[in-house]
A tleap script that builds the chain and sets N, CA, C and O, in Angstrom:
source leaprc.protein.ff14SB
mol = sequence {
  NMET ALA GLU LEU ASN TRP GLN LYS SER SER
  PHE SER ALA GLY PRO GLU GLY GLU CYS LEU
  TYR VAL ALA THR ALA PRO ASP GLY THR LEU
  ARG LEU ARG GLU SER ASP ALA PRO HIE THR
  ILE LEU ALA THR ASP PRO LEU GLY LEU ALA
  THR LEU LEU HIE HIE VAL LYS ALA GLY HIE
  PRO LEU LYS CARG
}
set mol.1.N position { 0.777 -1.190 0.007 }
set mol.1.CA position { -0.103 -0.243 0.113 }
set mol.1.C position { 0.690 1.167 0.313 }
set mol.1.O position { 1.573 1.274 1.164 }
set mol.2.N position { 0.210 2.502 -0.747 }
set mol.2.CA position { 0.850 3.602 -0.653 }
set mol.2.C position { 1.298 4.184 0.799 }
set mol.2.O position { 0.736 3.831 1.836 }
set mol.3.N position { 2.319 5.066 0.759 }
set mol.3.CA position { 2.232 5.593 2.103 }
set mol.3.C position { 1.196 6.578 2.202 }
set mol.3.O position { 0.916 7.192 1.172 }
set mol.4.N position { 0.431 6.896 3.514 }
set mol.4.CA position { -0.353 7.603 3.378 }
set mol.4.C position { -0.181 8.932 3.979 }
set mol.4.O position { 0.832 9.077 4.664 }
set mol.5.N position { -1.058 10.028 3.839 }
set mol.5.CA position { -0.523 11.234 4.696 }
set mol.5.C position { -1.718 11.614 5.687 }
set mol.5.O position { -2.804 12.165 5.504 }
set mol.6.N position { -0.950 10.995 7.026 }
set mol.6.CA position { -2.013 11.064 7.820 }
set mol.6.C position { -1.871 12.689 8.787 }
set mol.6.O position { -0.932 13.386 9.172 }
set mol.7.N position { -3.257 12.747 8.867 }
set mol.7.CA position { -3.468 14.319 9.325 }
set mol.7.C position { -4.117 13.991 10.871 }
set mol.7.O position { -4.758 12.954 11.044 }
set mol.8.N position { -3.938 14.776 11.761 }
set mol.8.CA position { -4.363 15.163 13.267 }
set mol.8.C position { -5.875 15.570 12.946 }
set mol.8.O position { -6.182 16.237 11.958 }
set mol.9.N position { -6.561 15.208 13.661 }
set mol.9.CA position { -8.052 15.555 13.595 }
set mol.9.C position { -8.127 16.547 14.290 }
set mol.9.O position { -7.697 16.564 15.443 }
set mol.10.N position { -8.751 17.664 13.652 }
set mol.10.CA position { -8.863 18.960 14.507 }
set mol.10.C position { -9.713 19.180 15.973 }
set mol.10.O position { -9.573 20.131 16.743 }
set mol.11.N position { -10.609 18.053 16.123 }
set mol.11.CA position { -10.925 17.816 17.429 }
set mol.11.C position { -10.016 16.866 18.175 }
set mol.11.O position { -10.545 16.454 19.208 }
set mol.12.N position { -8.924 16.446 17.972 }
set mol.12.CA position { -7.890 15.984 18.922 }
set mol.12.C position { -7.078 16.985 19.512 }
set mol.12.O position { -6.060 17.510 19.060 }
set mol.13.N position { -7.895 17.251 20.997 }
set mol.13.CA position { -7.455 18.343 21.717 }
set mol.13.C position { -6.369 18.146 22.676 }
set mol.13.O position { -5.621 19.034 23.085 }
set mol.14.N position { -6.340 16.798 23.029 }
set mol.14.CA position { -5.539 16.203 24.242 }
set mol.14.C position { -3.885 16.020 23.766 }
set mol.14.O position { -3.448 16.391 22.677 }
set mol.15.N position { -3.213 15.468 24.673 }
set mol.15.CA position { -1.948 15.208 24.298 }
set mol.15.C position { -1.569 14.494 23.336 }
set mol.15.O position { -2.453 13.678 23.076 }
set mol.16.N position { -0.592 14.383 22.601 }
set mol.16.CA position { -0.326 13.532 21.787 }
set mol.16.C position { -0.706 11.985 21.707 }
set mol.16.O position { -0.959 11.369 20.671 }
set mol.17.N position { -0.697 11.516 22.914 }
set mol.17.CA position { -1.084 10.121 23.316 }
set mol.17.C position { -2.662 9.659 23.079 }
set mol.17.O position { -3.107 8.524 23.253 }
set mol.18.N position { -3.513 11.033 22.561 }
set mol.18.CA position { -4.748 10.567 22.623 }
set mol.18.C position { -5.781 11.366 21.253 }
set mol.18.O position { -6.932 11.794 21.339 }
set mol.19.N position { -4.872 11.346 20.077 }
set mol.19.CA position { -5.067 12.024 18.827 }
set mol.19.C position { -5.369 10.822 18.185 }
set mol.19.O position { -4.844 9.718 18.331 }
set mol.20.N position { -6.635 11.312 17.171 }
set mol.20.CA position { -7.069 10.530 15.887 }
set mol.20.C position { -6.577 11.135 14.821 }
set mol.20.O position { -6.458 12.358 14.739 }
set mol.21.N position { -6.226 10.240 13.840 }
set mol.21.CA position { -5.499 10.520 12.495 }
set mol.21.C position { -6.140 9.953 11.230 }
set mol.21.O position { -6.374 8.746 11.162 }
set mol.22.N position { -6.428 10.771 10.243 }
set mol.22.CA position { -7.400 10.361 9.153 }
set mol.22.C position { -6.329 10.490 8.111 }
set mol.22.O position { -5.283 11.135 8.175 }
set mol.23.N position { -6.769 9.795 7.198 }
set mol.23.CA position { -5.811 9.718 5.807 }
set mol.23.C position { -6.886 9.184 4.835 }
set mol.23.O position { -7.864 8.535 5.205 }
set mol.24.N position { -6.593 9.540 3.479 }
set mol.24.CA position { -7.465 9.141 2.625 }
set mol.24.C position { -6.615 8.499 1.479 }
set mol.24.O position { -5.831 9.188 0.827 }
set mol.25.N position { -6.774 7.289 1.274 }
set mol.25.CA position { -6.132 5.982 0.494 }
set mol.25.C position { -6.374 6.358 -1.000 }
set mol.25.O position { -7.310 7.050 -1.401 }
set mol.26.N position { -5.310 5.755 -1.829 }
set mol.26.CA position { -5.388 5.988 -3.321 }
set mol.26.C position { -6.960 5.671 -3.856 }
set mol.26.O position { -7.561 6.245 -4.764 }
set mol.27.N position { -7.405 4.615 -3.031 }
set mol.27.CA position { -8.874 4.051 -3.648 }
set mol.27.C position { -10.022 5.476 -3.368 }
set mol.27.O position { -11.136 5.539 -3.889 }
set mol.28.N position { -9.487 6.449 -2.513 }
set mol.28.CA position { -10.476 6.866 -1.925 }
set mol.28.C position { -11.329 6.495 -0.708 }
set mol.28.O position { -12.227 7.236 -0.309 }
set mol.29.N position { -11.102 5.623 -0.276 }
set mol.29.CA position { -11.458 5.351 0.984 }
set mol.29.C position { -10.761 5.955 2.033 }
set mol.29.O position { -9.546 6.140 1.972 }
set mol.30.N position { -11.708 6.398 3.353 }
set mol.30.CA position { -10.660 6.978 4.400 }
set mol.30.C position { -10.130 5.727 5.588 }
set mol.30.O position { -10.615 4.623 5.836 }
set mol.31.N position { -9.045 6.379 6.113 }
set mol.31.CA position { -8.390 5.621 6.934 }
set mol.31.C position { -8.494 6.282 8.500 }
set mol.31.O position { -8.264 7.481 8.663 }
set mol.32.N position { -8.826 5.482 9.522 }
set mol.32.CA position { -8.848 6.159 10.646 }
set mol.32.C position { -7.865 5.395 11.579 }
set mol.32.O position { -7.864 4.174 11.419 }
set mol.33.N position { -6.860 5.999 12.715 }
set mol.33.CA position { -6.437 5.351 13.380 }
set mol.33.C position { -6.132 6.337 14.907 }
set mol.33.O position { -6.197 7.564 14.841 }
set mol.34.N position { -5.898 5.826 15.860 }
set mol.34.CA position { -5.444 6.515 17.132 }
set mol.34.C position { -3.822 6.529 17.463 }
set mol.34.O position { -2.999 5.617 17.390 }
set mol.35.N position { -3.703 7.693 17.791 }
set mol.35.CA position { -1.895 7.386 18.391 }
set mol.35.C position { -1.292 6.585 19.363 }
set mol.35.O position { -0.102 6.273 19.409 }
set mol.36.N position { -2.235 6.254 20.181 }
set mol.36.CA position { -1.862 4.999 21.099 }
set mol.36.C position { -2.046 3.781 20.472 }
set mol.36.O position { -1.493 2.806 20.982 }
set mol.37.N position { -2.789 3.613 19.347 }
set mol.37.CA position { -2.583 2.130 18.414 }
set mol.37.C position { -2.463 2.574 17.197 }
set mol.37.O position { -3.460 2.481 16.482 }
set mol.38.N position { -1.454 3.058 16.739 }
set mol.38.CA position { -1.226 3.138 15.272 }
set mol.38.C position { -1.108 2.420 14.304 }
set mol.38.O position { -1.128 2.897 13.170 }
set mol.39.N position { -0.929 0.846 14.583 }
set mol.39.CA position { -1.019 0.115 13.843 }
set mol.39.C position { -2.543 -0.515 13.409 }
set mol.39.O position { -2.755 -1.298 12.484 }
set mol.40.N position { -3.216 -0.126 14.045 }
set mol.40.CA position { -4.554 -0.552 13.903 }
set mol.40.C position { -5.414 0.397 13.491 }
set mol.40.O position { -5.939 1.231 14.230 }
set mol.41.N position { -5.599 0.272 12.109 }
set mol.41.CA position { -6.352 1.210 11.269 }
set mol.41.C position { -7.747 0.550 10.721 }
set mol.41.O position { -7.951 -0.629 10.432 }
set mol.42.N position { -8.740 1.776 10.659 }
set mol.42.CA position { -9.822 1.394 10.278 }
set mol.42.C position { -10.379 1.914 9.096 }
set mol.42.O position { -10.435 3.143 9.055 }
set mol.43.N position { -10.882 1.184 7.951 }
set mol.43.CA position { -11.177 1.931 6.671 }
set mol.43.C position { -12.756 2.179 6.783 }
set mol.43.O position { -13.596 1.513 7.389 }
set mol.44.N position { -12.901 3.310 6.033 }
set mol.44.CA position { -14.671 3.441 5.721 }
set mol.44.C position { -14.418 4.566 4.581 }
set mol.44.O position { -13.398 5.220 4.363 }
set mol.45.N position { -15.918 4.584 3.795 }
set mol.45.CA position { -15.780 5.670 3.205 }
set mol.45.C position { -16.580 6.941 3.825 }
set mol.45.O position { -16.885 7.081 5.010 }
set mol.46.N position { -16.875 7.917 2.658 }
set mol.46.CA position { -16.946 9.261 3.491 }
set mol.46.C position { -18.253 9.250 4.145 }
set mol.46.O position { -18.341 9.779 5.253 }
set mol.47.N position { -19.589 8.555 3.440 }
set mol.47.CA position { -20.869 8.402 3.937 }
set mol.47.C position { -20.636 7.559 5.209 }
set mol.47.O position { -21.405 7.913 6.102 }
set mol.48.N position { -19.839 6.587 5.554 }
set mol.48.CA position { -19.674 5.655 6.730 }
set mol.48.C position { -19.198 6.624 8.316 }
set mol.48.O position { -19.501 6.472 9.499 }
set mol.49.N position { -18.325 7.626 7.573 }
set mol.49.CA position { -17.579 8.407 8.416 }
set mol.49.C position { -18.522 9.536 8.847 }
set mol.49.O position { -18.610 9.800 10.046 }
set mol.50.N position { -19.313 10.296 7.834 }
set mol.50.CA position { -20.298 11.315 8.091 }
set mol.50.C position { -21.504 10.799 9.101 }
set mol.50.O position { -21.995 11.592 9.904 }
set mol.51.N position { -21.988 9.323 9.011 }
set mol.51.CA position { -22.790 8.972 9.476 }
set mol.51.C position { -22.175 8.311 11.368 }
set mol.51.O position { -22.766 8.306 12.448 }
set mol.52.N position { -21.070 7.945 11.043 }
set mol.52.CA position { -20.603 7.806 12.587 }
set mol.52.C position { -20.447 9.215 13.307 }
set mol.52.O position { -20.736 9.163 14.503 }
set mol.53.N position { -20.076 10.386 12.869 }
set mol.53.CA position { -20.023 11.496 13.173 }
set mol.53.C position { -21.260 12.191 13.582 }
set mol.53.O position { -21.275 12.935 14.563 }
set mol.54.N position { -22.641 11.887 12.608 }
set mol.54.CA position { -23.798 12.704 13.006 }
set mol.54.C position { -24.203 11.744 14.376 }
set mol.54.O position { -24.552 12.392 15.363 }
set mol.55.N position { -24.188 10.583 14.479 }
set mol.55.CA position { -24.379 10.007 15.847 }
set mol.55.C position { -23.363 10.453 17.118 }
set mol.55.O position { -23.660 10.891 18.230 }
set mol.56.N position { -22.500 10.267 16.722 }
set mol.56.CA position { -21.344 11.001 17.969 }
set mol.56.C position { -22.047 12.430 18.289 }
set mol.56.O position { -22.402 12.554 19.462 }
set mol.57.N position { -22.239 13.252 17.642 }
set mol.57.CA position { -22.673 14.492 17.881 }
set mol.57.C position { -24.123 14.884 18.344 }
set mol.57.O position { -24.577 15.850 18.957 }
set mol.58.N position { -24.680 13.710 17.787 }
set mol.58.CA position { -25.944 13.718 18.468 }
set mol.58.C position { -26.298 13.029 19.960 }
set mol.58.O position { -27.348 13.105 20.597 }
set mol.59.N position { -25.121 12.370 20.273 }
set mol.59.CA position { -24.911 11.829 21.893 }
set mol.59.C position { -25.700 10.628 21.913 }
set mol.59.O position { -26.250 10.264 22.952 }
set mol.60.N position { -25.822 9.795 20.515 }
set mol.60.CA position { -26.247 8.513 20.616 }
set mol.60.C position { -25.135 7.556 20.762 }
set mol.60.O position { -24.088 7.705 20.131 }
set mol.61.N position { -25.395 6.272 21.832 }
set mol.61.CA position { -24.424 5.281 22.119 }
set mol.61.C position { -24.064 4.533 20.906 }
set mol.61.O position { -24.837 4.305 19.975 }
set mol.62.N position { -22.893 4.187 20.980 }
set mol.62.CA position { -22.394 3.177 19.982 }
set mol.62.C position { -22.693 1.992 20.135 }
set mol.62.O position { -22.499 1.667 21.307 }
set mol.63.N position { -23.144 1.033 19.411 }
set mol.63.CA position { -23.271 -0.372 19.598 }
set mol.63.C position { -21.936 -0.966 19.574 }
set mol.63.O position { -21.258 -0.438 18.693 }
set mol.64.N position { -21.260 -1.949 20.279 }
set mol.64.CA position { -20.462 -2.860 19.714 }
set mol.64.C position { -20.924 -3.980 19.479 }
set mol.64.O position { -20.216 -4.843 18.959 }
savepdb mol mol.pdb
quit
């Protein structure tokens, strides 16, 4: 896989150990990782991320 250009989320206000990073893969999907687990990378599309953010901002609990 090509090297990804990781950007720190503007919502990550904590110390470096508590940051969320996002990158766009060459196929247009989004990749997410946390600074405390940088080798665990989640993949989603823009709609999936938008849906997640909508639920989080609305205060809905996330199901596991």
